[in-house]
Structure formats: structure tokens, C-alpha cells
C-alpha positions in Angstrom: -200.6 31.3 -169.5 -201.0 28.5 -167.0 -199.4 28.8 -163.7 -196.4 26.4 -163.1 -197.2 23.4 -161.1 -195.2 22.2 -158.1 -193.6 19.3 -160.2 -192.6 21.8 -162.9 -190.8 24.1 -160.5 -189.1 21.2 -158.8 -187.8 19.8 -162.1 -186.5 23.2 -163.2 -184.8 23.7 -159.9 -183.1 20.3 -160.1 -181.9 21.0 -163.7 -180.6 24.4 -162.7 -178.8 22.9 -159.7 -177.1 20.3 -161.9 -176.1 23.0 -164.4 -174.6 25.1 -161.6 -172.7 22.1 -160.3 -171.4 21.3 -163.7 -170.4 24.9 -164.2 -168.7 25.1 -160.9 -166.8 21.9 -161.7 -165.7 23.2 -165.0 -164.6 26.5 -163.5 -162.7 24.6 -160.7 -160.8 22.6 -163.4 -159.9 25.8 -165.3 -158.8 27.6 -162.1 -156.7 24.6 -161.1 -155.0 24.5 -164.5 -154.4 28.2 -164.4 -152.9 28.0 -161.0 -150.5 25.4 -162.2 -149.4 27.4 -165.2 -146.3 29.5 -164.7 -146.4 33.3 -164.8 -144.6 34.9 -167.7 -140.9 34.5 -167.2 -141.4 32.0 -164.4 -139.9 28.5 -164.9 -142.2 25.4 -164.8 -141.6 22.9 -162.0 -139.9 20.6 -164.4 -137.6 23.4 -165.6 -136.9 24.6 -162.0 -136.1 21.2 -160.5 -134.5 19.8 -163.7 -136.1 16.4 -164.1 -133.7 14.7 -166.7 -136.2 12.0 -167.6 -138.8 14.4 -169.1 -138.3 14.5 -172.9 -140.2 17.0 -175.1 -141.3 16.0 -178.6 -141.7 12.6 -180.0 -141.4 9.3 -178.1 -138.0 7.7 -177.9 -139.6 4.6 -179.4 -141.0 6.5 -182.4 -139.8 5.3 -185.8 -138.9 8.9 -186.8 -136.4 9.5 -184.0 -132.7 9.9 -184.7 -129.6 7.8 -183.8 -128.9 7.8 -180.1 -125.4 7.1 -178.9 -126.6 6.7 -175.3 -129.2 4.1 -176.2 -126.5 2.3 -178.2 -124.3 2.3 -175.1 -127.2 1.1 -172.9 -127.9 -1.7 -175.3 -124.2 -2.7 -175.3 -124.2 -2.7 -171.5 -127.3 -4.9 -171.5 -130.1 -2.9 -169.9 -131.6 -1.3 -173.0 -133.7 -4.0 -174.8 -133.6 -4.7 -178.5 -137.0 -3.1 -179.2 -135.8 0.2 -177.7 -132.7 0.2 -179.8 -134.0 -0.8 -183.2 -132.6 2.2 -185.1 -129.1 1.8 -183.7 -128.9 -2.0 -184.2 -130.2 -1.7 -187.7 -127.7 1.0 -188.7 -124.8 -0.9 -187.1 -125.8 -4.1 -189.0 -126.0 -2.3 -192.3 -122.5 -0.7 -191.7 -121.0 -4.1 -190.8 -122.4 -5.6 -194.0 -120.7 -2.8 -196.0 -117.4 -2.8 -194.2 -116.8 -6.5 -193.2 -116.7 -9.0 -196.0 -116.4 -11.9 -193.5 -119.2 -10.8 -191.2 -121.6 -13.5 -192.2 -125.1 -13.4 -193.7 -126.6 -11.2 -190.9 -123.7 -8.8 -191.2 -123.1 -8.6 -187.5 -121.6 -11.9 -186.3 -118.3 -10.1 -185.8 -119.8 -8.3 -182.7 -121.9 -11.1 -181.3 -119.1 -12.6 -179.2 -118.8 -11.1 -175.7 -115.6 -11.2 -173.7 -116.0 -10.5 -170.0 -119.3 -8.7 -170.6 -117.9 -6.6 -173.5 -119.7 -6.2 -176.8 -118.6 -4.1 -179.8 -120.8 -1.8 -181.8 -120.3 0.3 -184.9 -121.4 4.0 -184.9 -121.1 6.5 -187.7 -118.3 9.1 -187.2 -118.1 10.9 -190.5 -120.1 9.4 -193.4 -117.9 11.3 -195.9 -114.9 9.2 -194.8 -116.6 6.0 -196.0 -115.5 5.1 -199.5 -118.1 5.0 -202.4 -117.2 1.5 -203.4 -118.2 0.1 -200.0 -120.9 2.5 -198.8 -123.2 4.2 -201.3 -124.1 7.9 -201.1 -127.7 7.4 -200.1 -126.8 5.3 -197.1 -124.2 7.9 -196.1 -126.8 10.7 -196.4 -129.2 8.6 -194.3 -126.6 8.1 -191.6 -125.8 11.9 -191.5 -129.5 12.7 -191.1 -130.1 10.2 -188.3 -127.1 11.3 -186.3 -128.2 15.0 -186.6 -131.7 14.1 -185.6 -130.4 12.3 -182.5 -129.6 15.6 -180.7 -132.4 17.7 -182.2 -134.0 19.8 -179.5 -131.2 19.3 -177.0 -131.5 21.6 -174.0 -128.3 23.2 -172.8 -129.8 23.8 -169.4 -130.6 20.2 -169.0 -127.0 19.3 -170.0 -125.8 21.6 -167.3 -128.1 19.8 -164.8 -126.6 16.5 -165.8 -123.1 17.7 -165.4 -123.7 19.3 -162.0 -126.0 16.7 -160.4 -124.8 13.4 -161.9 -121.2 13.9 -162.8 -120.0 16.1 -159.9 -119.4 15.1 -156.3 -122.1 15.7 -153.7 -121.8 18.6 -151.3 -120.5 17.7 -147.9 -122.9 17.6 -144.9 -123.1 20.6 -142.6 -125.1 21.6 -139.5 -127.4 23.8 -141.5 -126.8 24.8 -145.0 -128.8 26.5 -147.8 -126.8 24.4 -150.2 -127.6 21.0 -148.7 -131.2 19.8 -149.3 -131.0 17.5 -146.2 -130.0 20.2 -143.8 -132.3 23.2 -144.7 -131.5 23.6 -148.4 -134.8 22.0 -149.4 -136.8 25.1 -148.3 -134.7 27.4 -150.5 -135.9 28.0 -154.0 -133.7 26.3 -156.7 -131.3 28.4 -158.7 -132.2 29.5 -162.2 -130.2 27.7 -164.9 -128.1 29.5 -167.5 -126.6 28.0 -170.6 -124.0 25.2 -170.4 -120.5 26.7 -170.0 -118.3 24.6 -172.3 -114.7 23.7 -171.6 -112.1 25.9 -173.3 -110.3 23.6 -175.7 -107.3 23.9 -178.0 -108.2 24.7 -181.7 -107.4 22.1 -184.4 -104.5 23.2 -186.5 -103.8 20.8 -189.3 -107.2 20.7 -191.0 -107.5 24.5 -190.6 -104.1 24.9 -192.3 -105.3 22.9 -195.3 -104.3 19.3 -194.6 -106.2 16.8 -196.9 -108.5 14.3 -195.1 -108.8 11.0 -197.1 -111.0 8.0 -196.2 -109.3 4.7 -195.2 -110.7 1.5 -196.7 -112.2 -1.3 -194.6 -108.9 -3.1 -194.4 -107.3 0.0 -192.8 -104.4 0.4 -195.2 -104.0 2.8 -198.1 -100.9 2.9 -200.3 -99.8 5.8 -202.5 -97.1 5.1 -205.1 -94.7 8.1 -205.6 -91.7 9.1 -207.6 -88.6 9.7 -205.6 -86.1 10.7 -208.3 -86.3 12.0 -211.9 -84.6 10.8 -215.1 -81.4 12.6 -216.2 -80.6 14.3 -219.5 -77.3 14.3 -221.3 -75.7 16.2 -224.2 -74.2 13.6 -226.5 -72.2 13.8 -229.7 -72.7 12.1 -233.0 -72.7 8.3 -232.8 -72.2 8.5 -229.0 -74.2 6.4 -226.6 -76.8 8.0 -224.3 -76.2 7.3 -220.6 -79.1 5.4 -219.1 -81.0 7.0 -216.2 -83.4 5.4 -213.8 -86.6 6.9 -212.4 -86.8 6.3 -208.7 -90.1 5.2 -207.2 -91.4 4.4 -203.7 -94.6 4.5 -201.7 -96.2 5.9 -198.6 -98.7 3.9 -196.6 -101.5 5.2 -194.5 -102.1 2.5 -191.9 -104.9 2.8 -189.3 -103.6 3.5 -185.8 -105.8 3.3 -182.8 -106.8 6.5 -180.9 -109.0 5.7 -177.9 -111.0 7.5 -175.2 -112.6 6.0 -172.1 -115.5 7.4 -170.1 -117.0 6.0 -166.9 -120.7 7.0 -166.9 -123.3 6.4 -164.2 -126.0 4.1 -165.4 -128.7 6.7 -164.5 -127.3 8.9 -167.2 -127.8 6.2 -169.8 -131.1 4.9 -168.4 -132.7 8.3 -168.4 -131.1 9.4 -171.7 -132.2 12.8 -173.1 -131.1 14.9 -176.1 -128.9 17.1 -173.8 -127.0 14.1 -172.3 -126.6 12.7 -175.8 -125.1 16.0 -177.1 -122.8 16.4 -174.1 -121.3 12.9 -174.3 -121.0 12.7 -178.1 -119.6 16.2 -178.4 -117.0 15.7 -175.7 -115.7 12.3 -177.0 -115.6 13.6 -180.6 -113.6 16.7 -179.7 -111.2 14.8 -177.6 -110.5 12.3 -180.4 -110.1 15.1 -183.0 -107.6 17.0 -180.8 -105.7 13.9 -180.0 -105.2 13.1 -183.7 -104.3 16.8 -184.5 -101.7 16.8 -181.8 -100.1 13.6 -183.0 -100.0 15.0 -186.5 -98.1 18.0 -185.2 -95.7 16.5 -182.7 -96.1 12.7 -182.5 -92.8 10.7 -182.2 -94.0 8.1 -184.7 -94.2 4.4 -184.0 -96.3 1.3 -184.9 -99.1 2.7 -182.7 -98.8 6.5 -183.1 -98.5 8.7 -186.2 -95.3 10.7 -186.8 -95.8 14.5 -186.4 -94.7 16.9 -189.1 -92.0 18.5 -187.0 -90.4 15.0 -186.4 -90.0 14.0 -190.1 -86.3 13.9 -190.9 -86.7 15.3 -194.4 -88.4 18.7 -193.6 -86.5 22.0 -193.8 -85.2 23.2 -190.5 -84.0 26.6 -189.7 -83.0 28.5 -186.5 -83.7 32.0 -185.5 -81.3 34.7 -186.9 -80.5 35.7 -183.3 -79.7 32.8 -180.9 -79.2 33.6 -177.2 -76.6 31.6 -175.3 -79.1 30.2 -172.8 -82.4 31.7 -173.9 -83.1 30.1 -177.3 -84.0 31.9 -180.5 -85.4 35.5 -180.7 -88.5 36.2 -182.8 -87.0 38.1 -185.8 -89.1 39.3 -188.7 -86.8 38.2 -191.5 -87.1 34.6 -190.4 -90.6 34.5 -191.8 -89.3 35.1 -195.3 -86.5 32.5 -194.7 -89.3 30.0 -194.1 -91.0 30.8 -197.3 -87.8 30.7 -199.2 -86.9 27.2 -197.8 -90.2 25.7 -199.1 -90.0 27.4 -202.5 -86.4 26.3 -202.9 -87.7 22.8 -202.5 -90.0 23.4 -205.5 -93.1 23.4 -203.3 -95.7 26.2 -202.8 -95.9 27.8 -199.4 -99.5 27.9 -198.1 -99.8 28.7 -194.4 -98.1 28.9 -191.0 -99.1 27.2 -187.7 -98.0 28.8 -184.4 -99.2 29.8 -180.9 -101.3 32.9 -180.6 -98.7 34.8 -178.5 -96.0 34.0 -181.2 -98.1 35.7 -183.9 -98.7 38.8 -181.7 -95.0 38.9 -181.0 -94.4 39.2 -184.7 -97.0 41.8 -185.0 -95.1 43.9 -182.4 -91.9 43.9 -184.3 -90.9 47.4 -185.6 -88.1 48.7 -187.8 -85.4 51.0 -186.4 -86.1 54.7 -186.7 -83.1 56.8 -185.6 -80.4 54.6 -184.1 -79.8 50.9 -184.6 -81.9 48.8 -182.2 -84.4 51.5 -181.1 -87.3 49.6 -182.7 -89.3 52.9 -183.0 -90.0 52.8 -186.7 -92.9 51.4 -188.7 -94.3 48.0 -188.0 -92.6 45.2 -190.0 -95.9 43.4 -190.9 -99.1 45.0 -192.1 -101.6 44.7 -189.3 -105.3 45.3 -189.9 -106.1 47.4 -186.8 -109.8 48.0 -187.5 -112.2 46.4 -184.9 -114.0 43.8 -187.0 -114.8 40.2 -186.6 -113.3 37.3 -188.4 -110.2 39.2 -189.6 -107.9 36.5 -190.9 -104.4 36.4 -189.4 -101.6 36.6 -191.8 -97.8 37.2 -192.1 -96.0 38.2 -195.3 -99.3 37.6 -197.2 -99.8 34.0 -196.0 -102.5 32.8 -193.6 -101.6 32.0 -190.0 -103.4 29.3 -188.0 -103.2 30.0 -184.3 -103.5 27.1 -181.9 -102.3 26.2 -178.5 -101.8 22.6 -179.8 -98.3 24.0 -180.6 -96.3 23.2 -177.5 -94.1 25.6 -175.6 -91.9 23.0 -174.0 -89.1 22.9 -176.6 -85.6 23.0 -175.1 -82.4 24.7 -176.1 -79.4 24.9 -173.8 -80.8 25.9 -170.4 -84.2 27.1 -171.7 -87.1 24.6 -171.6 -90.0 26.9 -172.4 -89.5 27.4 -176.1 -91.9 27.1 -178.9 -91.8 26.8 -182.7 -93.4 27.9 -186.0 -94.1 25.3 -188.7 -95.2 26.1 -192.3 -95.4 24.7 -195.8 -97.6 23.2 -198.4 -100.3 21.7 -196.1 -102.2 20.1 -199.0 -99.3 17.7 -199.1 -100.2 16.3 -195.7 -102.6 13.3 -195.8 -104.8 12.5 -192.8 -106.3 9.0 -193.3 -109.5 8.4 -191.3 -111.8 5.5 -191.0 -115.4 6.7 -191.1 -116.7 5.0 -188.0 -116.0 5.1 -184.3 -115.9 1.6 -182.7 -117.8 1.8 -179.4 -117.6 -0.9 -176.7 -119.1 -0.8 -173.2 -119.0 -3.0 -170.2 -120.6 -3.1 -166.8 -118.3 -5.9 -165.5 -115.3 -5.5 -163.2 -115.3 -4.8 -159.5 -115.4 -1.0 -159.7 -118.0 -0.7 -162.5 -120.3 -3.2 -160.9 -120.2 -1.8 -157.3 -120.6 1.8 -158.5 -123.4 0.9 -161.0 -121.4 2.4 -163.9 -120.9 1.7 -167.5 -117.4 2.1 -168.9 -117.6 3.3 -172.5 -114.7 3.1 -174.9 -114.5 4.8 -178.2 -111.8 4.0 -180.8 -110.9 6.1 -183.9 -108.6 4.6 -186.5 -106.5 7.1 -188.4 -102.9 7.9 -189.6 -100.9 10.9 -190.9 -98.4 11.0 -193.7 -96.5 13.6 -195.7 -96.4 13.3 -199.5 -93.2 15.3 -199.8 -91.3 16.1 -196.6 -89.3 18.9 -198.2 -92.6 20.8 -198.7 -92.5 21.8 -195.0 -90.2 24.0 -192.8 -89.7 24.3 -189.1 -88.5 27.4 -187.3 -87.6 25.8 -183.9 -86.7 26.8 -180.4 -88.2 30.3 -180.3 -88.4 32.3 -177.0 -91.4 34.7 -177.1 -90.3 36.3 -173.8 -87.1 38.0 -175.1 -86.7 40.7 -177.7 -83.0 40.5 -178.2 -80.3 37.9 -178.0 -78.8 37.5 -174.5 
């Protein structure tokens, strides 16, 4: 075998050197990437510092993304261009074509006129509340899927970041503080984020008790004819005339009334929209509107702008406690539960459920019969109480369901007492809640406060009404004092 020449050795050395350099470069790249990867259980820099503009998954401009309420609000305010809001604009135009006969050929002329920087926009609320003869089922199904996809992949930790960093006030400055990034806090590692702690809210009562939700038509009015009195029968003799009787008729009208919510949002929250911010804003506005309608259906005074609550209808059955204190109101007495059922059934209706505060129910659960002497309350419990520790045990009294809700007020007054509550029950399927299947959103950046603070003011309007088909199908046990056990 021939000995290698000088040129051959030089060429091999050069090639080996290039290979070694290439290998070192590759290893350096790998080591650099590995050094940037978090250890198991260690958050990434993006997770640790909470950058709200990072969005996992598909691009916000992708054709497959869902409906975004925040992009819609940004478009209304004027800083999200048309090409970044195609889905929202297209859906709003199609809804307008279905719901507004005078909207024009493009279906959206009704919203094109701005007043002081304000523009209106239709967004889906509940597709099931849109009537079939105006909006077909396939379009309703499509709306539902788009809205659900809009918050797909929402990060609760990110929502917590938004609420803390962008919606809360800044910490005050101190000499040195581990809380303030400008005075020493920047060298302290950021805290780990837990899940978003949601606000404790009242629970809806009417729908849970069985009230019927019906869709309102585009014109916002829905009439139900009803019979108010029956015909009469008479025993007559031979060749005697039959007395004429008249069947009484009337009607009830569901007429859209306006329930509104206003939020002042910093424009950074809208510009850097993410699934978590989307879910936070939409969930809060929707819950607030739902609870506002529920409370009006229970206790509203009734007017041209607000529904009348069930306890304020003049034709419902009204009873007082069997024991009334001089200055303390009514005592919680077991037999009154059966008086409520009797009042409804005496009106030829079927009793279905009660609505009361949680502490009122547990006051009934504590009632016991007398054992040895009158008034000792040491005997068996009056109502069967399931005492096993299990989840989702339905609350009931006298065999009928109980809906517990702090929507029921405890500010009723009787004599000198002003902290009283009530129990309402009846045939809840006879309550009609008319709802329009879209929330009307409007946003503005105009006005001294909004402009100076770089804010967008967002307004959401829900159109709804509440009516009773038969007032006598309901009963109210009023002015109960849950703090006393005997009449004073």
C-alpha cells in the first residue's frame, strides 16, 4: 500500500477539522436549546412572566378559528381592521339579514351609522332562542360551534394574570419592596400561578325551578291569547229557555325589555386578545345579565322598562305564617309548607317546586315535633332529611323540590322588623321567560374619560320579559323571620 503523500494528509486534516467544527456547532445548538428547556415541573419564561400576547394553537387570522367577542369589540372601537374580524362581521351580517327585514341588501345597513363614535354589532347569545321561521337550524348550529370554538384552549392562569395585572390598581411605591418591580422586586422570582378564583355569585332560581324559556320574535313582542272565564251550565225544565253564558278571553304579551351591562376595558386587553381574556369577559357579562333577569322575574316591581316579579303579581295566593310575632314577623312553621301546596291545588293548578334562601330551608329541616310536653321540640324531625354524606342530593320539602338561591331577598319588612324573607312556590311551568336570542353589543372610545385613559367602553343589551300564564298557580309565604323559633 502506497504511503500517503503530504497533499493527501493535508486534505484529510482539513476535512476532519471541518467535520469537527460542524459537530461542535451542532452540539452547541443542542446544548443551547436544552439549556432553554424548563426542567420537569419548572414553568417556561412565558408561563412565569405571563405574556398575554402569546397564543398557543392556530393563528388568530386562521379561517378555522371561532367567534371572538374581543375582536368584535375591537372592530367596533375601530382599531381591529376588517381583515382580522372577518368571522365576526360575516356572522353579524347573516344574523341581521335574518332578523331585520328592513336592513337593506347587505343586511347590515342598520348598524353602519355611527353616533359619537358608537357602532352597534349583533353577537349570538343563545341560538336556541332564535325562531325557526327566521333563523334555520343549520345556521343556529354553526353559531353555537363558532362561539364554543372562540374560547377553546383558554388558560385560567392567563385570565388570572389579566385580572391582576391589567384590571387591578398598581402597587404603591415604597423605599424598597419585594412587591414593586421598580424598587427591588425585579430581582425576586415571580410567583407561581394557580387557577382563576371566580367570584361567588347567586344561583339562578326561576329556570332551575322549571320556568319555561320561549324565544322572542325579531319584532320583540309575542302575544298569547288565553281564556279568562268558562261557560256556565243550567238545569232547565221542558220548553224553558237556556240562559246564555259567555266565555271570557284575554291575552298576555311578552314585550322585550332592555337589560344592560357596561364594562370599561383597557385597550391593551382588547388589542392583545387571548382565549383567557375572551372567556373572562364573556362569562362575566353573560352571568350578570342572567342573574339580573332572574332577580327581576322574582322581585321586579314591573313597569314599561322592567318585568314584574312573581311575588308582585296581584293575583297570586298570599299566606302568612301560622305564628306571627308582634314585632318580629312570621315564624318558620312546618304546617305552612302544606298550606302553600293546598293554596295552589285549590286554584286547580299543580304544585311543582319551592324557591327560598338556603338558611330558610335548613330552618325547616331543624323543625321537630313535641315529645313530652308542648313546645319542647324534642321529638322526631317534621321533614324527612337524607342525612347520608353524598353529592347532588336534591333538596325537598313535603315531597316537592326546593331551589335554594340567595336571589331571594332578606329585606322584607313587617312592623319593626326589616330583615325578613319569603318562600314562593307553585306551578313554575306556567311562568314564561321571553328572550331574544342575541346580545346587542356597542362600543365606543369617545368621551373625555375613555379617550384620556385609552379605554373602550363596552355595552351589552339583553332583550327579555317575564309573564305568568295563570297568577293563581303561585303562592307566596311572606315576611318570615329565620332568626326566631317562636312568636314573640
